[in-house]
C-alpha positions in Angstrom: -78.8 -171.8 -23.5 -77.4 -168.6 -22.0 -78.6 -167.3 -18.7 -80.6 -164.0 -18.4 -79.0 -161.3 -16.2 -79.2 -161.8 -12.5 -82.0 -159.3 -12.0 -84.3 -161.3 -14.4 -83.3 -164.6 -12.8 -84.3 -163.2 -9.4 -87.5 -161.8 -10.7 -88.6 -165.1 -12.3 -87.7 -167.0 -9.1 -89.9 -164.5 -7.2 -92.7 -165.0 -9.7 -92.8 -168.7 -8.7 -93.8 -167.6 -5.1 -96.5 -165.1 -6.3 -100.0 -164.9 -7.6 -98.6 -164.4 -11.1 -99.5 -167.1 -13.7 -96.7 -167.7 -16.2 -94.8 -170.3 -18.2 -91.4 -170.3 -19.7 -90.7 -173.1 -22.1 -88.2 -174.2 -24.7 -89.1 -176.5 -27.6 -86.8 -179.4 -28.7 -83.7 -178.6 -30.7 -84.0 -174.9 -30.1 -82.2 -172.5 -27.8 -84.9 -169.9 -27.4 -87.0 -169.5 -24.2 -90.6 -168.6 -24.8 -92.7 -166.7 -22.2 -96.5 -166.8 -21.7 -97.9 -164.7 -18.9 -101.3 -163.3 -18.0 -102.0 -159.9 -16.4 -104.9 -160.9 -14.1 -104.5 -163.1 -11.1 -107.8 -165.1 -11.7 -106.9 -168.3 -13.6 -109.0 -169.8 -16.3 -109.8 -173.3 -15.3 -111.4 -176.3 -17.0 -112.8 -179.6 -15.7 -112.4 -181.8 -18.8 -110.4 -181.7 -22.0 -113.4 -181.0 -24.2 -113.5 -177.6 -22.6 -110.3 -176.8 -24.5 -112.2 -176.5 -27.7 -111.5 -173.1 -29.2 -109.2 -172.1 -26.3 -105.8 -170.4 -26.8 -103.0 -170.3 -24.2 -100.5 -172.4 -22.2 -102.3 -175.5 -20.9 -101.5 -177.3 -17.6 -103.9 -180.3 -17.3 -103.9 -183.0 -14.6 -103.8 -186.7 -15.0 -107.1 -186.8 -13.1 -109.4 -183.8 -12.8 -110.4 -183.0 -9.2 -111.7 -180.0 -7.4 -108.2 -179.4 -6.0 -106.4 -180.0 -9.3 -108.4 -178.7 -12.2 -106.9 -177.9 -15.6 -105.5 -174.4 -15.9 -105.0 -172.1 -19.0 -102.5 -169.3 -18.8 -103.9 -166.6 -21.0 -101.3 -165.0 -23.3 -101.7 -161.4 -22.2 -97.9 -161.1 -22.4 -95.7 -163.2 -24.7 -92.0 -162.9 -25.4 -89.3 -164.8 -27.4 -85.7 -164.9 -26.1 -84.2 -163.5 -22.9 -83.9 -159.9 -24.2 -87.6 -159.8 -25.1 -88.6 -161.5 -21.8 -86.5 -158.9 -19.9 -88.2 -156.0 -21.7 -91.7 -157.5 -21.1 -91.3 -158.3 -17.3 -88.6 -156.0 -15.9 -91.2 -153.5 -14.8 -93.7 -155.8 -13.2 -94.4 -155.8 -9.5 -94.4 -159.2 -7.9 -96.6 -159.9 -4.8 -94.9 -162.8 -3.1 -97.0 -165.3 -1.2 -96.1 -168.5 0.7 -97.8 -171.0 -1.6 -97.5 -174.6 -0.6 -95.1 -174.3 2.3 -96.2 -177.6 3.9 -93.6 -180.2 3.3 -94.6 -183.6 1.8 -94.2 -186.5 4.2 -92.1 -188.2 1.5 -89.4 -185.6 2.3 -88.7 -187.7 5.3 -88.8 -191.1 3.7 -85.6 -193.0 2.8 -85.0 -194.8 -0.5 -85.6 -198.2 1.2 -89.0 -197.0 2.5 -90.0 -195.7 -0.9 -88.9 -199.0 -2.6 -90.8 -201.1 0.0 -94.0 -199.1 -0.7 -93.5 -199.3 -4.4 -93.1 -203.1 -4.3 -96.3 -203.4 -2.2 -98.2 -201.5 -4.8 -96.5 -203.4 -7.7 -97.7 -206.7 -6.2 -101.3 -205.5 -6.3 -100.9 -204.4 -9.9 -99.1 -207.5 -11.2 -101.8 -209.7 -9.6 -104.5 -208.1 -11.7 -102.3 -208.4 -14.8 -101.6 -212.1 -14.4 -105.3 -212.9 -14.0 -106.0 -211.0 -17.3 -108.1 -208.2 -15.8 -105.8 -205.8 -17.6 -103.6 -206.0 -20.7 -101.3 -203.3 -19.3 -101.1 -200.9 -16.3 -98.8 -198.0 -15.7 -97.5 -197.8 -12.1 -95.9 -194.5 -11.1 -94.5 -193.1 -7.8 -93.1 -189.9 -6.4 -90.1 -189.0 -4.2 -89.5 -185.8 -2.4 -86.2 -184.1 -1.5 -85.2 -181.1 0.6 -84.0 -178.2 -1.6 -80.9 -176.2 -0.9 -81.9 -172.8 0.5 -80.4 -171.1 -2.6 -82.3 -173.3 -5.0 -83.3 -171.4 -8.1 -86.2 -172.7 -10.3 -84.9 -170.7 -13.4 -81.4 -172.2 -12.9 -83.0 -175.7 -12.9 -84.9 -174.8 -16.1 -81.7 -173.6 -17.8 -79.8 -176.7 -16.6 -82.5 -178.9 -18.1 -82.4 -176.9 -21.4 -78.6 -177.4 -21.7 -78.7 -181.1 -20.6 -81.6 -182.3 -22.8 -81.8 -180.7 -26.2 -84.2 -183.4 -27.5 -86.9 -182.6 -25.0 -89.5 -179.9 -24.3 -88.4 -178.1 -21.2 -90.9 -176.0 -19.1 -91.1 -173.9 -16.0 -94.7 -173.1 -15.1 -96.4 -171.5 -12.2 -100.0 -170.6 -11.3 -101.6 -170.1 -7.8 -103.8 -173.2 -8.6 -101.3 -175.7 -10.0 -98.2 -174.5 -8.2 -94.7 -174.6 -9.6 -93.6 -177.3 -12.0 -90.4 -177.9 -13.9 -90.3 -180.6 -16.6 -88.3 -182.2 -19.3 -90.6 -184.3 -21.5 -89.9 -186.2 -24.7 -93.6 -187.2 -25.5 -95.8 -185.1 -27.8 -99.5 -185.7 -27.4 -100.6 -183.3 -30.1 -98.7 -180.8 -32.3 -99.4 -179.1 -35.7 -101.3 -176.4 -37.4 -103.9 -176.0 -40.2 -104.9 -179.5 -41.2 -101.6 -181.3 -40.6 -101.2 -182.7 -37.1 -98.9 -185.1 -35.3 -98.7 -187.3 -32.2 -96.4 -190.1 -31.0 -96.5 -193.4 -29.3 -93.7 -193.6 -26.8 -93.2 -196.7 -24.6 -90.5 -199.1 -23.6 -87.4 -197.8 -21.8 -83.7 -198.7 -21.6 -80.7 -196.7 -20.2 -78.0 -195.4 -22.6 -74.8 -197.3 -22.6 -72.5 -194.4 -22.1 -73.0 -192.5 -25.4 -74.0 -195.7 -27.3 -77.7 -196.0 -28.0 -78.9 -199.6 -27.4 -81.3 -201.0 -30.1 -82.0 -204.6 -29.0 -85.4 -204.6 -27.4 -87.0 -207.3 -25.3 -90.4 -208.7 -26.0 -91.8 -206.8 -22.9 -90.9 -203.4 -24.3 -92.1 -204.3 -27.8 -95.4 -205.5 -26.4 -95.7 -202.3 -24.3 -95.1 -200.1 -27.3 -97.5 -202.0 -29.5 -100.3 -201.4 -26.9 -99.7 -197.6 -27.2 -99.4 -197.5 -31.0 -102.5 -199.6 -31.6 -104.5 -197.4 -29.2 -103.4 -194.1 -30.8 -104.0 -195.4 -34.3 -107.5 -196.5 -33.3 -108.3 -193.1 -31.8 -106.9 -191.1 -34.7 -109.0 -193.1 -37.2 -112.1 -191.6 -35.5 -110.9 -188.1 -36.5 -109.0 -188.6 -39.7 -108.9 -191.0 -42.6 -105.5 -189.9 -43.8 -102.8 -191.2 -41.4 -99.1 -191.7 -42.1 -97.1 -193.9 -39.6 -93.4 -194.1 -39.1 -91.8 -196.6 -36.7 -91.4 -198.1 -34.2 -87.8 -196.9 -33.9 -85.4 -196.2 -31.1 -85.3 -192.6 -29.9 -83.1 -191.0 -27.3 -84.4 -188.9 -24.4 -81.6 -187.7 -22.1 -79.8 -190.8 -20.7 -82.7 -193.1 -21.7 -84.0 -194.5 -25.0 -87.6 -195.4 -25.9 -89.4 -197.1 -28.7 -91.2 -194.5 -30.7 -93.8 -194.4 -33.5 -94.8 -191.2 -35.2 -98.3 -190.5 -36.5 -99.1 -187.7 -39.0 -102.7 -187.1 -39.9 -105.1 -184.5 -41.4 -107.8 -182.7 -39.4 -110.7 -180.7 -40.9 -111.8 -178.9 -37.7 -109.1 -177.3 -35.5 -111.9 -175.8 -33.4 -112.5 -179.2 -31.8 -109.0 -180.1 -30.6 -110.3 -180.6 -27.1 -112.4 -183.5 -28.4 -109.3 -185.2 -29.8 -107.3 -184.6 -26.6 -110.2 -186.1 -24.6 -110.1 -189.2 -26.8 -106.3 -189.5 -26.7 -105.7 -188.9 -23.0 -104.6 -190.8 -21.0 -102.9 -193.0 -23.5 -101.7 -196.5 -22.5 -98.2 -194.9 -22.1 -99.3 -193.3 -18.8 -102.5 -195.4 -18.0 -103.2 -198.9 -19.3 -105.6 -201.1 -21.2 -108.6 -201.2 -21.2 -108.3 -197.4 -20.8 -111.3 -196.6 -18.6 -111.0 -199.6 -16.3 -107.2 -199.1 -15.9 -107.7 -195.4 -15.2 -110.1 -196.1 -12.4 -107.9 -198.9 -11.0 -104.8 -196.6 -10.9 -106.6 -193.8 -9.2 -107.9 -196.2 -6.5 -104.8 -198.3 -6.0 -101.7 -196.3 -6.9 -101.6 -194.8 -3.4 -101.0 -191.1 -4.2 -102.3 -188.3 -6.3 -100.4 -187.8 -9.5 -101.6 -184.1 -9.7 -100.2 -182.7 -13.0 -97.7 -185.5 -13.6 -98.7 -187.5 -16.7 -101.2 -184.8 -17.6 -100.9 -182.4 -20.6 -98.7 -179.3 -20.8 -97.8 -176.9 -23.5 -99.1 -174.3 -26.0 -102.6 -174.6 -27.5 -103.7 -172.4 -30.5 -106.4 -173.8 -32.8 -105.7 -170.9 -35.3 -101.9 -171.2 -35.1 -99.3 -173.7 -34.1 -100.0 -176.1 -31.2 -97.3 -178.0 -29.2 -98.8 -180.1 -26.4 -96.8 -182.7 -24.5 -97.4 -185.3 -21.8 -96.0 -183.9 -18.6 -93.3 -186.5 -17.9 -89.8 -186.3 -16.2 -91.2 -183.5 -14.0 -91.0 -182.1 -10.5 -93.3 -180.0 -8.3 -91.6 -177.3 -6.1 -93.5 -177.0 -2.8 -91.9 -174.6 -0.4 -88.3 -175.9 0.3 -89.2 -179.4 -1.0 -89.2 -180.8 -4.5 -91.3 -183.8 -5.5 -90.2 -185.9 -8.5 -92.4 -188.2 -10.4 -91.8 -191.2 -12.6 -93.7 -194.3 -13.8 -93.4 -197.3 -16.1 -95.6 -199.8 -18.0 -96.4 -203.0 -16.2 -97.1 -206.3 -18.1 -97.6 -209.8 -16.7 -93.9 -210.5 -17.4 -92.7 -207.4 -15.4 -90.2 -207.7 -12.5 -90.6 -205.4 -9.5 -86.9 -204.6 -9.1 -86.4 -203.9 -12.8 -89.4 -201.5 -12.8 -88.1 -199.8 -9.7 -84.8 -199.2 -11.4 -86.6 -197.8 -14.5 -88.3 -195.2 -12.3 -84.9 -194.3 -10.7 -83.4 -193.7 -14.1 -86.4 -191.5 -15.1 -86.2 -189.5 -11.9 -82.5 -188.9 -12.5 -83.5 -186.7 -15.5 -84.7 -184.0 -13.2 -82.8 -185.0 -10.0 -79.6 -183.9 -11.8 -81.1 -180.5 -12.5 -81.8 -180.1 -8.8 -78.2 -180.9 -7.9 -76.9 -178.3 -10.3 -79.2 -175.5 -9.3 
């Protein structure tokens, strides 16, 4: 992807420190940035996914709804396709800069060894409940924060991600409520239009071997993927009787590969997409099984607030084309600090050191974009 001119780059970076709500995103296998921006400063918020029924706009939804972290819809008052169109639409706007989120995260001062020690402590709690069969699967995530270079540019990080990860949906979003997020996610939660819709089950992770894609999966990864696929299939059957399934197969995402299963199904009512999202989210790929019990356990024991990590992000349009993703491989810009997020599925057979390394590999996706921005 080419860069916009320096004036537009500077303007977009200023918008991430303002009361402007906007998102710039790029869909997989394209080279075209898309802009969604609203004129008014007041954000449209929601407190559960069912409230998305009939809504249209760019969605930023948390893993767990709280008063501090509600869902946000960026209204499409201004839309643009490609840098020239974006330049035309925003070059005349006035940006009122504010100092949103200038308090540094305490993790900015934590070493890798301290972060790993904390992770292993939480892992031991999770694995105990898996081995006594309280849960079939749990997803354990963590975050890590890094000081940003004084010349860090959010739009530069976005462009770096676009050029590095053609298979993924790349996004840069900002609202005064959700803050600034940059992400590179491979996981669709819902896409389609009319009566033809799609979702995927994505679970199991291995690093690439140079440019060679590994295909031999261990039982742990196969079992993890089966949990997600079975869950999604069960949910979709409540909304559709016509389902086509492809997979599982190995799919690349940056320098990682995952086991993926594709689901295509028919919907009669697109006015109730929120109901379907409420039933799907959170899938076992970011939560666990049984869903409600695992969700509560994670929120009580993971040790931090995921905020918008592993929530839902993307474009929603019940009367047009929808492309909604799970917000993975992402970071939150908070003043001069960036917080990265990653997680992995835990089964009774899981090993703490291996799972830690998996989160390291996943964080590297966006860490590399910080280093080059």
